[in-house]
Structure formats: structure tokens, C-alpha cells
C-alpha positions as YAML, in Angstrom:
chain: A
units: angstrom
residues:
- id: 1
  name: MET
  ca: [0.00, 0.00, 0.00]
- id: 2
  name: LYS
  ca: [1.01, 3.65, -0.17]
- id: 3
  name: ALA
  ca: [1.30, 5.65, 3.05]
- id: 4
  name: ILE
  ca: [2.70, 8.88, 4.42]
- id: 5
  name: VAL
  ca: [5.53, 7.62, 6.60]
- id: 6
  name: ILE
  ca: [7.84, 9.33, 9.09]
- id: 7
  name: HIS
  ca: [11.28, 7.97, 9.99]
- id: 8
  name: LYS
  ca: [11.98, 10.41, 12.83]
- id: 9
  name: TYR
  ca: [10.23, 13.17, 14.75]
- id: 10
  name: GLY
  ca: [10.24, 16.60, 13.15]
- id: 11
  name: GLY
  ca: [8.37, 19.06, 10.96]
- id: 12
  name: PRO
  ca: [6.29, 18.48, 7.83]
- id: 13
  name: GLU
  ca: [9.48, 17.82, 5.85]
- id: 14
  name: GLU
  ca: [9.62, 14.41, 7.60]
- id: 15
  name: LEU
  ca: [6.40, 13.23, 5.87]
- id: 16
  name: LYS
  ca: [7.35, 10.85, 3.04]
- id: 17
  name: PHE
  ca: [4.91, 9.26, 0.57]
- id: 18
  name: GLU
  ca: [6.19, 5.71, 0.13]
- id: 19
  name: ASP
  ca: [5.36, 2.02, -0.08]
- id: 20
  name: TYR
  ca: [4.44, 0.33, 3.21]
- id: 21
  name: ALA
  ca: [3.59, -3.28, 4.05]
- id: 22
  name: ASP
  ca: [-0.04, -4.26, 3.40]
- id: 23
  name: PRO
  ca: [-1.92, -5.01, 6.63]
- id: 24
  name: VAL
  ca: [-3.67, -8.38, 7.00]
- id: 25
  name: PRO
  ca: [-6.69, -8.67, 9.33]
- id: 26
  name: GLY
  ca: [-6.40, -11.20, 12.14]
- id: 27
  name: PRO
  ca: [-9.10, -12.60, 14.42]
- id: 28
  name: GLY
  ca: [-11.61, -9.91, 15.40]
- id: 29
  name: GLU
  ca: [-10.10, -7.32, 13.01]
- id: 30
  name: VAL
  ca: [-11.28, -5.64, 9.82]
- id: 31
  name: LEU
  ca: [-9.23, -4.19, 6.96]
- id: 32
  name: VAL
  ca: [-10.47, -0.80, 5.76]
- id: 33
  name: ARG
  ca: [-9.59, 0.86, 2.44]
- id: 34
  name: ILE
  ca: [-9.27, 4.49, 3.56]
- id: 35
  name: SER
  ca: [-10.94, 7.06, 1.33]
- id: 36
  name: ALA
  ca: [-10.56, 10.08, 3.64]
- id: 37
  name: THR
  ca: [-8.54, 11.10, 6.68]
- id: 38
  name: SER
  ca: [-7.75, 14.45, 8.30]
- id: 39
  name: ILE
  ca: [-4.88, 16.44, 9.71]
- id: 40
  name: ASN
  ca: [-5.59, 17.50, 13.26]
- id: 41
  name: PRO
  ca: [-3.54, 18.93, 16.14]
- id: 42
  name: PHE
  ca: [-2.90, 15.49, 17.67]
- id: 43
  name: ASP
  ca: [-1.31, 14.33, 14.38]
- id: 44
  name: LEU
  ca: [1.02, 17.34, 14.47]
- id: 45
  name: MET
  ca: [1.97, 16.58, 18.09]
- id: 46
  name: ARG
  ca: [2.76, 12.95, 17.26]
- id: 47
  name: ARG
  ca: [4.78, 13.85, 14.15]
- id: 48
  name: SER
  ca: [6.81, 16.51, 15.98]
- id: 49
  name: GLY
  ca: [7.48, 14.32, 19.04]
- id: 50
  name: ALA
  ca: [5.50, 16.53, 21.44]
- id: 51
  name: ALA
  ca: [3.29, 13.52, 22.31]
- id: 52
  name: LYS
  ca: [6.05, 10.89, 22.49]
- id: 53
  name: ASP
  ca: [5.75, 10.45, 26.26]
- id: 54
  name: PHE
  ca: [2.15, 9.19, 25.97]
- id: 55
  name: ALA
  ca: [1.70, 8.33, 22.25]
- id: 56
  name: PRO
  ca: [5.10, 7.45, 20.76]
- id: 57
  name: VAL
  ca: [5.59, 6.60, 17.10]
- id: 58
  name: LYS
  ca: [7.37, 3.33, 16.28]
- id: 59
  name: PHE
  ca: [9.65, 4.17, 13.32]
- id: 60
  name: PRO
  ca: [9.15, 3.93, 10.47]
- id: 61
  name: GLY
  ca: [5.66, 5.00, 11.40]
- id: 62
  name: ILE
  ca: [2.39, 6.38, 10.15]
- id: 63
  name: VAL
  ca: [0.41, 9.07, 11.97]
- id: 64
  name: GLY
  ca: [-3.23, 10.09, 11.62]
- id: 65
  name: VAL
  ca: [-6.27, 9.23, 13.74]
- id: 66
  name: ASP
  ca: [-9.40, 9.82, 11.64]
- id: 67
  name: LEU
  ca: [-10.69, 7.61, 8.86]
- id: 68
  name: SER
  ca: [-13.57, 7.07, 6.49]
- id: 69
  name: GLY
  ca: [-13.62, 4.21, 4.05]
- id: 70
  name: ALA
  ca: [-14.95, 0.79, 3.13]
- id: 71
  name: VAL
  ca: [-14.31, -2.57, 4.73]
- id: 72
  name: VAL
  ca: [-12.23, -4.72, 2.36]
- id: 73
  name: LYS
  ca: [-11.79, -7.89, 4.44]
- id: 74
  name: VAL
  ca: [-12.94, -9.18, 7.80]
- id: 75
  name: GLY
  ca: [-10.94, -11.48, 10.03]
- id: 76
  name: PRO
  ca: [-12.28, -14.56, 11.79]
- id: 77
  name: GLY
  ca: [-14.85, -13.86, 14.49]
- id: 78
  name: VAL
  ca: [-15.96, -10.46, 13.19]
- id: 79
  name: GLN
  ca: [-19.72, -10.00, 13.36]
- id: 80
  name: GLY
  ca: [-21.97, -7.08, 12.40]
- id: 81
  name: VAL
  ca: [-19.74, -5.70, 9.64]
- id: 82
  name: SER
  ca: [-18.99, -7.09, 6.18]
- id: 83
  name: ALA
  ca: [-16.77, -6.37, 3.20]
- id: 84
  name: GLY
  ca: [-18.27, -3.40, 1.36]
- id: 85
  name: ASP
  ca: [-19.67, -1.66, 4.46]
- id: 86
  name: HIS
  ca: [-18.79, 2.04, 4.59]
- id: 87
  name: ILE
  ca: [-17.45, 3.14, 7.96]
- id: 88
  name: PHE
  ca: [-15.95, 6.10, 9.77]
- id: 89
  name: GLY
  ca: [-14.09, 6.28, 13.03]
- id: 90
  name: MET
  ca: [-10.90, 7.03, 14.89]
- id: 91
  name: ALA
  ca: [-7.89, 4.74, 14.77]
- id: 92
  name: ASP
  ca: [-4.13, 5.08, 14.52]
- id: 93
  name: GLN
  ca: [-1.92, 5.25, 11.43]
- id: 94
  name: THR
  ca: [-4.61, 6.55, 9.07]
- id: 95
  name: TYR
  ca: [-2.33, 8.43, 6.64]
- id: 96
  name: ALA
  ca: [-2.40, 5.34, 4.39]
- id: 97
  name: ASP
  ca: [-4.37, 3.48, 1.71]
- id: 98
  name: ALA
  ca: [-5.55, 0.78, 4.11]
- id: 99
  name: LYS
  ca: [-5.83, 0.25, 7.86]
- id: 100
  name: ILE
  ca: [-6.81, -2.34, 10.41]
- id: 101
  name: PRO
  ca: [-8.55, -0.09, 12.93]
- id: 102
  name: ALA
  ca: [-7.57, -0.79, 16.52]
- id: 103
  name: GLY
  ca: [-9.18, 0.58, 19.63]
- id: 104
  name: LEU
  ca: [-12.08, 2.34, 17.99]
- id: 105
  name: ASP
  ca: [-15.83, 2.52, 17.86]
- id: 106
  name: VAL
  ca: [-16.83, 2.36, 14.20]
- id: 107
  name: GLY
  ca: [-20.08, 3.45, 12.58]
- id: 108
  name: HIS
  ca: [-21.17, 2.22, 9.18]
- id: 109
  name: ASP
  ca: [-23.75, 3.07, 6.55]
- id: 110
  name: ASN
  ca: [-26.87, 1.69, 8.24]
- id: 111
  name: GLY
  ca: [-26.22, 3.65, 11.44]
- id: 112
  name: LYS
  ca: [-25.20, 0.62, 13.51]
- id: 113
  name: ARG
  ca: [-22.23, 1.14, 15.85]
- id: 114
  name: ILE
  ca: [-19.59, -1.57, 16.19]
- id: 115
  name: ASP
  ca: [-16.86, -1.75, 18.82]
- id: 116
  name: ILE
  ca: [-13.81, -3.19, 17.07]
- id: 117
  name: GLY
  ca: [-11.52, -3.11, 20.16]
- id: 118
  name: GLY
  ca: [-7.73, -3.10, 20.18]
- id: 119
  name: HIS
  ca: [-4.80, -0.89, 21.14]
- id: 120
  name: TRP
  ca: [-2.40, 1.77, 19.87]
- id: 121
  name: ASN
  ca: [0.05, 0.36, 17.32]
...
């Protein structure tokens, strides 16, 4: 997949558009093709290193916390969401083509809310 990757803390010059390993959904996870994300103050704090004491980046890393997109694959044990469902939510590492959301509450196109569960990557 393509992603905006950082290799060290710093300013916007550290953002690099490059190839990154494709995520594969495991048990209880979904893979989302991201169609939209955002740039918010928390992303800037993570990129610069201002948040490294409580939200460090593992390098090379991807920042970003907001996503909107469509479920591409579901892992074993996932219920209530299927490939093709459109979702939005908050996750980690959303400056990328695809994401396995972790630690988020996801909504999808019929208004149902689904707790995916997980942790910061």
C-alpha cells in the first residue's frame, strides 16, 4: 500500500509518501480501504514528538487518527460488519491506503455502531 511515513520526529518535511507493508486482518479485526482522513492537532503533536511520552511513534511509522472508508476484508470472528460496508471512526496510522482499525468505535452506513476493540500500534 502507499502511506505517508515518518522515519523520525520533526516538521512536515519528515512526511514521506512511500510504499508500506499491506496489513492483513487477524481474528476480530477488519481491513479498511481508507478514502478520507484528516490532519488535526494530535497528528502534528505525534509527528513533531510533542506527544512521544504518551503516544510514541514506532519508526518507520504512520500518523493520523481519523478515517472514512470501506471494509475490504474481515478477520475470523468479526460480526456485524462485512466487506463493502462504509465506515468512519478514529484509529491510529490513518495516513495510508488501508488500515486495520484498533481501539475504535466504528459506525457504518446503516447507522449501527460496532466496537472493534484493540490498542495503539
